[in-house]
C-alpha positions as CSV (number, residue, x, y, z in Angstrom):
1,M,-8.0,-15.4,3.1
2,D,-7.1,-14.8,7.0
3,R,-4.7,-17.3,7.4
4,R,-2.6,-16.9,4.5
5,K,-3.3,-12.9,6.0
6,Q,-1.2,-14.5,9.0
7,R,1.1,-16.5,7.3
8,V,2.1,-13.3,5.5
9,R,2.3,-11.0,8.5
10,R,3.5,-12.3,10.8
11,R,7.1,-13.5,7.9
12,L,7.2,-9.8,7.4
13,K,7.2,-9.3,11.1
14,R,10.5,-11.5,10.5
15,L,12.4,-9.9,8.0
16,S,11.5,-6.1,9.0
17,S,13.7,-5.0,10.9
18,D,11.5,-1.9,12.4
19,R,10.7,-1.2,9.3
20,P,7.6,0.9,8.7
21,R,5.0,-1.4,6.1
22,L,3.1,-0.4,3.3
23,S,0.1,-2.7,3.1
24,V,-2.7,-3.3,0.8
25,Y,-6.4,-3.4,0.9
26,R,-8.4,-3.7,-2.6
27,S,-12.2,-4.6,-2.4
28,S,-14.6,-4.9,-5.0
29,Q,-14.5,-0.8,-6.1
30,H,-11.6,0.1,-4.6
31,I,-7.5,-0.3,-3.2
32,Y,-6.5,1.0,0.1
33,A,-2.8,1.6,0.8
34,Q,-1.4,2.4,4.5
35,V,1.7,2.5,5.8
36,I,1.8,1.6,9.1
37,D,4.4,1.8,12.2
38,D,3.8,-2.0,13.8
39,A,6.0,0.0,17.2
40,S,3.6,2.2,17.6
41,G,0.5,0.4,15.7
42,K,-0.1,4.1,14.1
43,T,-0.5,4.8,11.3
44,L,2.1,6.9,9.2
45,V,0.3,7.8,6.4
46,S,-2.6,6.8,4.0
47,A,-4.3,6.8,-0.1
48,S,-7.3,5.1,-0.8
49,T,-9.5,5.5,-4.5
50,I,-12.1,6.8,-2.4
51,E,-10.6,10.6,-1.8
52,K,-11.7,12.8,-3.2
53,K,-9.5,14.0,-5.8
54,M,-9.5,10.7,-6.1
55,R,-12.3,10.3,-6.8
56,E,-12.7,13.6,-9.0
57,K,-9.6,12.7,-11.3
58,L,-10.6,8.2,-11.8
59,K,-13.2,6.2,-13.6
60,T,-13.5,3.8,-11.0
61,G,-11.6,2.9,-8.6
62,A,-11.5,-0.6,-9.3
63,D,-9.0,-0.7,-12.1
64,V,-5.0,-0.6,-13.0
65,A,-4.7,2.7,-13.2
66,A,-6.4,3.9,-10.5
67,A,-4.0,1.6,-7.8
68,T,-1.3,3.0,-10.4
69,E,-2.6,6.8,-9.5
70,V,-2.9,5.7,-5.6
71,G,0.6,4.1,-5.6
72,K,2.2,6.6,-6.8
73,L,0.6,9.2,-4.2
74,V,1.7,7.2,-1.5
75,A,4.9,6.9,-1.7
76,E,4.2,10.7,-2.3
77,R,3.4,10.7,1.5
78,A,5.4,8.1,2.8
79,S,8.5,10.6,1.7
80,A,6.8,14.0,2.5
81,A,6.3,12.3,6.3
82,G,10.5,11.3,5.8
83,V,10.0,7.2,4.9
84,K,11.9,6.0,2.2
85,D,12.4,1.6,3.5
86,V,8.9,-0.1,3.6
87,V,8.2,-4.1,3.7
88,F,5.4,-4.8,1.3
89,D,2.2,-6.3,3.0
90,R,0.1,-7.4,-0.3
91,G,-2.0,-8.8,2.6
92,G,-2.7,-11.3,1.5
93,Y,-4.3,-10.9,-2.0
94,I,-1.8,-12.2,-4.9
95,Y,1.0,-10.2,-6.4
96,H,-0.8,-9.5,-9.4
97,G,-3.1,-7.0,-11.9
98,R,-4.0,-3.9,-9.0
99,V,-2.3,-4.9,-6.2
100,K,1.3,-5.4,-8.7
101,A,0.4,-1.7,-10.7
102,L,0.6,-0.6,-6.6
103,A,3.7,-1.9,-5.2
104,E,5.9,-0.9,-8.8
105,A,3.8,3.4,-8.8
106,A,5.1,3.0,-5.1
107,R,9.1,1.9,-6.0
108,E,8.4,4.8,-8.5
109,G,7.1,7.0,-6.1
110,G,10.6,6.0,-3.6
111,L,9.7,4.3,-2.0
112,K,12.3,1.4,-1.7
113,F,10.8,-2.4,-1.1
C-alpha cells in the first residue's frame, strides 16, 4: 500500500504545477479529505465524518452517502478559502465506491480536477 501511495504522489507532484492536493483517507469506519498546499506543507481545509455535525446527520461514516457529504463539505470549505483548482490524490485507493463518490461530490461542489 505504501509503495502504491508513493507512486501516486510522485506522479501528482509532476502534474500538479503548484496546485493544492485533495487528499483522501478511507478507514473502515470513516472517510477524511484534506486540501493540502505541498509548497508550504500546510492543510488549507479539511472535512471528515468524525465531525460532530456529520455524525449527527449521517447513519454511518463508512458508506457512499457519507463520502458524498464529505466531498460537498470539503468543496464548500475550499471555495470559501479561495481554492478552485486541485489535484486529486486518491492515496493508493482504487477510484471506486467511496473514493469516487467523494471526488464526484467535490466536483459538483465547484472544485476542478
